[in-house]
N, C-alpha and C positions, 0 to 999 in steps of 0.2 A: 605815362607808361605807353610804350609803343605796341600797337595791336596789328598783327599780321594775319589777314584772313585770305584763304584761297579755296577754290573749288577742288574737291578731291574725288578720286575715282576708286571703285572697288578693285580688289586684287592688285593693288599697286603699293610697293614698299616705299615709304617716305623716310629718308634719313635727314634729320634736321638737328638744330640746336636751339636752346632757349636759355635765357638768363633772367635776372631779377627785373630787368627793364623791358622785357619782351614777352608778349602773349601771342602764341600761335593758335589760330582757329582754322579747323578743317571742316568744310561744309560738304555733307553728303546728301544725296537724294536718291530715292528708289521707289519703284511702283509696287504697291501692295494690293493683292487681289483678295476679295472676301472669301473665296472658296479655296484659296491656296495659302499655306503658311510657309514662310521662309525665315530662317534665323540669320542674324547678322552678328559677326564676331570681330571684336577689336583686340588686336595683339600688339603689345608694345615691349620694347627692350631698351633699357637705359644703358648706354655704353660707358658713361663716366662713373667713377666710383666716389660718390659724395653721399654716404649713408646718413650723415647728419642733416643734409639738406636735400630731401628727395624731390623728384619731379611729380607734380600733381596733374592727373588726367581727369577731366570732367566731360562726360557724355550727356548732352542735352537732347532729350527726345520730346515728342508731343505730350506724353503723359508721365514721363519719368525722367529722373536725373540720376546717373550713375557716376560715382567718383571713386578714384583709388589713387594711391601714391605708389611710386616705384623708386627705390626698392620697397616692395610690399612687406610690411612687418606683421607677422602673426605670432600670437603667444601660445605657448604650450603649458605643460604642467609646471608648477612652481614658478609661473610667470616668466619662463624662459622664452627669449625672443628668437625668431627665425626670419631671415631676410631672403627675399626672392627678387631677382633682377628681371626675369621674364614673366610677364603677366598677360593672360588672355581672359577676356570676359565676353560672354554671349549677351547680346542686348535683348531686352524684353520687347516683343512686338505689340504695339497698341492695337486695339480692336478697330475695325473699320466697318462702316455701314454701306458704303458705296461699293459698286461692283469692282471698280479700279480706282485707286487713290494714290497720289504721289505724296510721299512723306519725306520730311527733311529732318536731319539730326546733325549735331555739331560736336566736334571733339576739340576741347580747349586744353592747351598744354601750357603750364606755367611752373615757375620755380622761384625760390628766393636765393638760390646759390649762384655761383659764377657760371660761365658758359658750360652747359651740359648737353651732350649729344645723345640722341635717341633714335629708335626706329619705330615707325608706326605703319600698321597694315590692317585694313578692314576687308573682310571677306564674307561671302555668303555661305551659310551652312546648308549643304545640299540635302542631307538626310536629317532635317530637323524634326520631321514628323515621323513617329514610330508607327509601323504597320503591324497589324495583328498577326501573331504566330510567325513573325519574321525576326531573325536574330540580327543584331547590329553591334559591331565592334568599334571601339574608340579608345583613346588614351586620355588620361587626366593626371594632373598634379595638384598640389595644394594651391598654387597660384594660377593654375589654368583649369578651373572646374568646367564641367560640361552639364548641360541640361537639354532635354528634348521634350517635345510635345506629343501627347497622345489624345486622340478623340474617340469617344465611345461610338462604335458602329450601331446601326439600328438593330434592335432585338437583343442587345447585350447589356445586361444590368450590372454586371460586376466582372472585373478582370483581375488577374494576378500578375504583378510585375516581378520578373525574375532577373536578377543580376548575378553573373558569375565571373570568376576570374581564376586563371591557372595559378596565380601567385597569391600567397596569404598576405604578404606585406608589400607595400605600405598599407596601413589601415585606411579604410575609406568609410564614407557615410552615404547612404542612399536616402533621398528625401522625396516625398510626394507633396507637391504644392499646387494650389489653385492658380488659375491663369490671372495673375495680378502682377503689377509692377510696383516696386522692383522685385526681382527674384533674389532670394537669400541663398547665395551660392558660395560662401566662404566658410572656412572652418569655425570662425568666431561668430557666425550668425545663422548657420544652416538649421539650427534647432529652434529658431524663433517661431516658425509657423509650420503647419502641415504635419505629416507623419514621417518618421525617420528611423533608420536602423544603422548601427555600425556593421561593418562587413570585413571579413577576411577573404573567403572564397565563395560564399553564398549569401544571398539576401533575397527575400521574397516578401512582398507586401500585397495584400488583397485590397483592392480599391472598388468601392461601390459607386455606381452612377449617381445615386440620390444625394451623395455628399458634395457634389460639384454642380452648381447651377448651370455652368456653361457646358456641361457634359464633356469636359476635357480637363487635362491636368498636365503639369510638368513633372518629368522624372529628372531629378537633380542628383548628380554624382560629384562628391567632394572628397579629395584625398586629404587626410588629416596630417597635421604637422608632426605628430608623434604616434607611435604604435601602442602606447600604454593602454588605451581604451579597448583595444582588441586583444590584449593579453601579451603584447610584445614587450621587449625590453626597452627601457628608457635609454636613449643614446647618450654616450659619454663623449663630451667634447673637451679635451684638456685646454685650459686657458694659457695663452702665452704669457711671458713675463710682464709684458707691458700692457696686456689686454685688460679691459674692465669686465667685471662679472656681468654688467648690463649690456655688453656688446652683443649685437645680433649675430646669430650663427647662420652661415651660408650652407644650406643643405644640398646645394647643387641640383642634380636632376633626380628628384624623388617622384618617379612616374609609375603609373599602374595601368595595365591593359585590361579592359573589362568588356563584357558582352551582355547586352540587355535584350530581353524578349518579353512581350506582353501577350498573354493568351487569355481567352475567356475563362472565367470561373464557372462553377456549376450553376444550374438554373434552379428555380423554385421547385420544379418537379422533382429534382434530385433530393431536395430536403424532405419532401413528403415521402418519397420512396424509401429514404433511409430511416425515417421515423417509423414507417410501417414495418420495415424489415426488423428493426430493433424490437418493436412491440411483438411482432410475430414470433420471434425466437423465444422470448421469455414467457409469453402467454401460452405457448405450446407446452411448457412445463406444467402449467395449471391444468390444461386438458389431460395430459398424461397422468398427472396425479389423481384427477377425478376418475379416470378410467381404471386405474389401479385400485382406488378406494371402492369403486363399484364391484370390481372383480373379487376383492377381498371380502366384501360384504356378502356376496353370493356364496362364496366358499364357506363363510361362517354359518350362514343359514342352512346350507346343505349338511354341514358337520353336525349342527344341533339336531337336524332331523334324523340323521343316522343314529346319533346317541340316544334320542328319545325312542327310536324304534327298537334298539337293543336293550331289552329289559333283563338285567342280570339278577337271577334268583338268589345267588349266593349272598347278596347284600340284604335280603329280606328274611332269611330263615332264622336269624338270631343265633345260629351256631357259631361257635368260635373256631378259629383256624390257627394252626401253628405257624411258627416263623418259617418263611420259605428257606429252602436249602441254600439258595444263593446268599441269603443273609448270614447263615451260619458259616458258610464256607469262605465268604469273602468279606463280609461286613459292608455296611452301606456307605463307607467313606473311603474304601481302599482304592478307588479309582484315582484318588489324588495323591497317592504315594504313601499312604499310612497303612501299615500292616501289609497284607498280601495285595499284590497288584492285580487288578481286574479290568474289565472293559467298562469305560466310563459311561457310555450310553446305556448299557444294560443295568448298571447299578442305579443310574438315575431313574430308570423305569421302575425298578423294584422299590426304590424309595417312595415313589408316588403311590404305588399300590399299597404300601404299608401305612403311609401317613394320611391318605385321603379316603380311607374306608369309612364305614358308618360307625356310630358311637357304640354299637353292640359288638364290634370286633374286638377280641382280646387275644393276647399271646400267652402261651405257657412256656416257661423257660426254667430249667433247673437252677436253683439258687436265686431266682428273682425275688421272692418274698424275703429271703434272708438279706439280700442286698438293699431292699427297700427299708427294712428295719434299721439297717446300719447307716443309711444315707441321710444327711441333714435335710430337713424339710424344705429349705430354700432351694435345694437342687432337685427335688423330686419331680417337679413339673418339667424342667428341661430333660431330665432323665427319661421320663415317660415318653417325651417326644422322640428322643434318640432311639428308644426301644420299640417304637411303633405304637404306643398306647395313647395316641392323640385322638381326641374326639372333636368333631365339628361343633359340638355344643360350646366349647371354649371359643371357637372362631365366631360363632353367632353372637356370643355375649360381648364381643369387643365393641367399643364405641364407634359410631359412624362419624361422618364428616360434620362434626358440630362446629359451633363458633370457635374461632381461634383466640378470642380475646382473653380467655381465662386459662390458656395453656402456656406453660413455661417449659424451657428446655430441660429442666431437671425433673419434670414430672413423668418418670417412667419407672416401671417396676423391675428392678434388678439390684445387684449389690451396690452399696453406696460407693465403694472405692472405684467404680467405673467413672465417677465424676471427675476424679483427679488422676487416674492412672489409665493410660491408653492400653495397657497390657491386659485387655479384657479376657485373654485366654485363661487367666486364673479362675474365671467363673465358668469355664467350659466344663461340661459334665464328663464323666468317664464313659467311654464308649466300649461296649463288650467286644471281645475278640474271641475267636474259636477256642474251645477248651484244650485243643491239642497244643496250643502255644504255651510257653512258660508263663506261669502266673506271676503277677506283680501287684503290690498293694496300691490302692487308689489314694489312701491317706495313711500316714504313719500310724501303726498300731491297729490297722483295720485290714488284715489280710483276707483275701477272697480265694476260695478254692477253685472256682470254676470260671471266674471272670478276671481278665486283665484289661488294662485301660491305656489309651493313647491320647495325648493332648495334641490339638491342632487348632488352626484359626480358619473360620469360614465366615461367609457373609452374614449368617444368622447371628454370629457373635457381635458384629458391628452394625446390626440393624435392630437394636432393642428399644430405641427411643420411640416415643409416641409419633405416629405418622403425622398427626396434626402439627406437632411441634416442628418436625423437620420440614413440613410443607411451608410453614410460616417462616422458617429460617431461610429456605432457599428462594422463597418469593422475594426476599429482600434484594437478592442479586438483580432481579428484573427492575424493581422500583429504583434501586440505586443507579443502575446504568441509564434508566430513563431520565432521572434527574440530572445525571452527568451530561447526557446528550443535550438536554435543553440548555443548560448553562454553558456548555461548550460551543454548541452550534450557533447560538444567537450572535455572540461577538465575532465569530468566524464569518458568518454571512455579512455582517456589517462591514468587516474589514475588507473582504474581497470585493464588495460593491464599491468601496472607496478606491481600491486598487484599479478596478476597471474604469471608474470615473476619471482617475488621474491619467490613465493611458489614453482615454478618448479625448480629454481636454488638452493635454500636453503633446500628444502625438508621439511620445517617446516609447517606441516599441521594444526598447532594451529592458524595460521594467519586467516584462513577462517572458518566460522561456517556452514559447510554443514551438511546435513543428510547423514553421510558417509555410512550408510547401504543401501542407494539408491542414490548414486552419481556416475553417469555414465560418464566417461571422453570421450572426443572427441578431438583429437589433443592436443592443449595446454589448453583446457578448462576442468576443473576438475569436473564440474557438468553440463553437457550439458542438462540433462533433465529439470533442473530448468530454464534454459535459453529458451529451446524450448517451454515450456508451456506458456511463455509470448507472444507467437506469436498471441494469440487470441486478446489481446489488440490492436495490430497493425492492424490486418485484420479487426476487427469489428469497430475500429475507422475510418479506411479508408472507410468501407461500410457506416458508418453514414455520412461521408462527401459526399459520392456519393448521398445518399438519400437527403441530404440538397441541394446539387447542382441541383438535379432534381426538387425539390420543388421550388427552387428559379427561375429556368428557366420557369416553368409553371406559377408562379406568375407574372414574368416579361412579359410573353406573354399576360396574362390577363390584365395587366396594359396597354400594347400597344394597345389592342383592346378596351380599355375603359370599361372593365367589371365592372359593378356597384357593384357587390358583392366584388370584390377585392379592389375597391376604398373606399367603405363606410361601409362594413360589416365585422364582425368578429374581432378577436384580430389582431392588426396591425402586419404585417409580417416583421420581422427583423431577418436576418439570421447570422449576424456577431458573436453573442454569440454562436450559434450552431456550426459554423465553429471552434470557439475557443475550444468548448467542445470536438469535434471530434479530434482536434489536441492534446489536453491534454490527451485524452485516448490513442492515439498512443504513445505519449511521456511517459506515465506511463508504457506502455509495454517495450519501449526501456530502460528506466532507471531502471525498475525492473529487466530486463535481465542483465544490467550492475551491479546492486547490487548483483545479484546471481552469477556473475563471482567469487566474493570473498566476501560473506556477513560477515560483522563484525561491531564492535561498531562505527568505524570512518566513514563508508559510508552508514549507515542505512538511512540517510537523502535522499539519491538518490531514495530510494524506496517509500518515503512518500511525497516528495515535490509536485509532480503533483497530488497526491490524495487531498492535500489541495486545489490545483487549481481547480480540478473537483468539489469538494464540494462547493467552493466559486462561481464558474461560474454557477452551477445549481441553487443556491439560487438567484443569480443575474437575471438569466433567468426567474425564477418564479416571481420575483418582476417586471421585465420588461414587462411581459405579460399585466399587468393592469396599468402600469405606464411608458409607452414608452417615454414620454417627460421628465420625471424627474429622470430617472435611473442614476446610478453613471457612470461617465466616465471611460474609460479603464485605464487611468493613476491613478486615485484615487483607483480603484478596485485592480489593481496589486500592488499598494503601500501598501494597507491593507494586501494583501496576502503575500507580502514580509515581513511585520511586523510579521505575523503569523509564517513564516518560521524562522525569527530571534528569536522569542520566543522559537521555537522548538530547535534550536541549543543551545541557552543559557540554556534551561531546561535540555538537554542531558548532557551538559558539567558541569553545576554548580548546577543542581536541585537536585541531589542525596543527600538527608539528609539535605538540606539547608532550614531551617525554614523561613528565611527572603524572599527567592525567592518564596516559596509557598504562603506566605501571600500576597506578591505583586501580584502574578499571580491570586490568587483567587479574590482579590479586582477588578483587571482589568476585569476578567471574568464576575463578577456580574454586574459591571457598564456597560460593553458592552451589556450584556443581557437586562438591563433596557433600554438602549438607542435604541436597536433594537426593543424592545417591544413597546416603545413610537412611533417609526417610523411606525410600522405596525398598531397600534391602531388608530392613527390620520391620517393614509394614507399619510404620508409625509408632512402634513400641520402643521408643527411646526418648531421652530428654536432653535438651540443650540447656545445661546449667553449669554451675561452677565445678561440678565433679566430672565433667565430660572428659577432661584430659586424663584424670586418674583412671577412669573406666577404660579409655582407649589403651593406656599402658597395661592395664590388667589383662585385657583381651590379647594384646600382642604377646605378653609374657606367657599366658596359659596356652595359647594356640600356636605360638611360634618358638618359644624357648623351652618350656617344659615338655611339650609334645608337639610333633609336627602334624597338625590335623588340618584337613581341608575345610573349605567353607561349608556351612550348614546348608545353604541354598545355592547349589552349583549353577543352575540355569540362570538364576537371577544375578549371581555374581558375574558370570561371563558377559551377559548383556550390559550390565552397568559398567563394567570395565571398558567395553567397547564405546559406550556413551561418553565416559570420561576421557578416553583418548581423543574422540572427535571434539569435545569441548575444549580440552587443553590445546588441541591443534588450532582451533579458532582463536583462542586467547593468544597463542604465540603468533599467529598471523597478524592479529591486530597490533600487537606490540612491535613487530618487526616492520610490517608494511605501513601501518598507520593510515588506513584509507581516509580520504577526505570526506566521503559520504558516511559519516558515523551513524546517522539514523538508519540507513539501509543495512549497515553492518550489524547494528543491534537487532534489527528486525530479522536478519538472516540467522542470528543466534537463536532467537525465539522460535522461528519456524523449524530450524534443524532439531531443536530439542523437542518440539511438538511431534515431528516425524519420528524421532527416536522413541518417544514414549508410546506413540501409536504402534510402532514395530514391536516394542517390548511387550505391550499389552496383548497384541495378536499372537506373538510367539508363546507367551506364557499361557494364553487361553488354549492354544492347540496342545501345548505340552501337558496341560491339566486334563486332557481327555475330552474337552469341549469341542464343538464344531461350529463352523460358520455356515449359515443358511444361504440359500441361493440369492435372495435379494441383497443382503449386505455384501456378498461376494461379488455380485455384478457391480454394485456401487464402488467397491474397492478398486476393481479392475478399471472401470470406466473413469473414475476420478483420477487414478494414477496417470492414465493416458492423457486426460485433459490437462492435468497439472504439467505434464511434460511439454505439451504444445504451448501452454500458457507461458511457461518460463522461457521457452525459445523466443517468443515475441517480446517478452519483458526485457531480455538482454539485448535487443536490437539497439536500444539507446538512441532514440531520435533527437534527444536534447538532454542537456545536463547543466544544472545550475552550479556545478563545481567549477565551471570555466566561465570565461567572459561571455556575454550574449553573442558576440561575433563568432567566437570559437564554437559555441553551442550550435549555431546555425550550420556549421559544417557537417553536422550529423543529420540534418533535416533530410527527409525523403518524401517522395510523392505518395499519394493515397494508393492503397492496394485493394480496397474493397468498395465497390459501388462508386468509385471516384469520390468517396466521402470519408471513409474511415481509414486510419493509418495503422501501423503495427501496434501502437500503444492502445488504440481503441480495441483491437482484437484481444490484447492482453486483458483489458477490462471485461470483455465478453467472456473469455475462457476462464479467467480467475474467479469471476462471480459464479459461474457454473461449477467450477472445481470446489469452491468453498461450500456451496450448497450441497454438492455431493459428499464432501467431507462431513458435513453436519448429519447427513442421512446415514453415513457409516456409523457415526457415534450413536445415532438414535436406534439403529437396527442391529448393531453388532452382536448384542447379547439376546436377541430374540429366541435363540435356540434354548435358552434357560427358562423360558416362561413356564414350563411345566416341570421344573426341577426344584426340589425343596432347597431353601436357602441354607440349610445346614449341610448341604452336599455341594455347595458352590465354593470353590477355593478362593482365598484372598491372595492377591499378588499386587 
């Protein structure tokens, strides 16, 4: 075989030919300086069209050998072949120890085909070394990749490499590789070493100095043969009649213009400053809570001193007093719309005066003795309470907080049919009305001349069970969610550690959907800022648990000293659901941090599961306030929440574009809305059984056909109709639009319903003559404002796993707070504060009722 060797020069184009019996060798030499780096680029173009017998180019250097054939054949999806006639490769520059060294390299050209002509040109790359904070533009194709060198300057420990392009396609790959030879700069080998990202318009990789022993690295840019990896369409190339399916496809000029800039990342001082800022924000809530607690304690001591100084002789004389005029004129319950309407606050005050007097106080009323003789003995005690003949002796004789081990849920003193019939209004005693109103019998055959009676439902009717029983029942909420948290969090932590390990080992940064323009690594964590910003959920959840613990301690002390207000007034205090809510908030922070270790399609459920829990627990707590005896058990509640999470997983996996799934889910959504509306409208006094349809038809016939009568509870009906309209609209939106992010859509349904229930509760509270005190009012206003700002930052959408990683990076944006936190971090800050505020609203909303008898608190 004939060998033809010649001395060759840079920047000279050689047009030559080669065949199977000829080997051309081009010898180059150039001076290499230790303190100056220059790139060398070899460009070739085969002029003959012999795809079956390509020309082989081999570049022999001091420490590396680079070989490639032309036409260059690269494979795409489904093993489709793409041929490139023009190929350019940058040579790897070997390290030198001398100040100046002359290095030689050779380009061998050979083929097994007939005479084949080609062009060869070797040039120096002028801007091979990237400078800090300077932009550099260049072009690249699949067969003409580019790479550049960057050296860390003194005092810089980490940098961020930003690559941008005005054109989304063709799809490209950005790789960071150590200074080693050879450099992997083709589509079929760029993922072998280093860190890499696919790219449409944006890419950003944070590089730390400690990861590169030479304190320098290569920035490699490769254009892919197909755009499918970046979300583009797979090209369609029709085959000619005589073409083979395995015939390589010529893509012509698939070129992309890019711009690269390397800038210093944040320093270690910025990490410390950001951590202190985060801690300072949330620890300030602890300080504020402590100050409010001290202020409240001082107020309580002053109030007790004033009450002790005011010695009322009317309670010592032993003389009886008659019923107040307001009782006879309005009745103690008329502020809720039964009988004559009166002022709610004044009637509440009168009720306290009548019910919390001494044991020696008695009332005289015409017909009272006659009524007692004709009243069943089982109702005499509630009747005496309703008529003001209650003594604190009964309160003092009640059991204290004894052991719960021997207490069962059915151990309470009331009628037996309460156990199986939620319509406890049947045991409500008859309440006297003024004699001027028409008389009506309380029971058939028992007419009363001076008393008529009105039936209604109040909190006292639904707070008859033993407090120890309910305390035990609602504590299960906390222990169950604690158990769920442990069994849920452990595999989640294990999984995300595995994810992060895979990212660090493989270098494939397409696995995780970060905001790469503001993703600050710490150790093995790629986005420490997204993890740190979740600290608020944990700290504020812990603070809420401490507040609940303090309230429970104060309440238990009041029970131990037989405080009448604690025993018989206000909304019944049950703290189990509050503990569960605080635990859920802490777990939301932990799991959100786990999700942000490597956010992607497969683990998004970690970020939303306890959001469903929080929404469900808040709705249960709202319902429990007025229905303590008939609220759902922890087992059924968590079973329903598990069903919601099940639908979330099914929707994420199978819901995309699946018509059948969306139809089934929309039907379930509407039916569940109707059932919940029925529960709220009838205040739990209905049954879902085989006779439900018959009863519905009966109500429609009697209220719509026989007579046109309006709803019994107009306010409640209007609010529930509005809620149904909103839920039906959400169901229609899901059925028509079919959003890809089903988990967020389902969470939006839960949050909307929670807000609707909040609004329903507050409106009904105000309509019932109750009021909202200053602290809950401030909490409502401030929480609403914070929620508004939080949602603004949430909808900025810095990344989305609904798209490809390259498309997701188009939404990436720079940090906006302390050069460390991005928009999503601010969402974490604000949403944790807003959730904490929402919990405080739930906790303090009914503080105005703490001095109101439970038989004067309306159920809605």
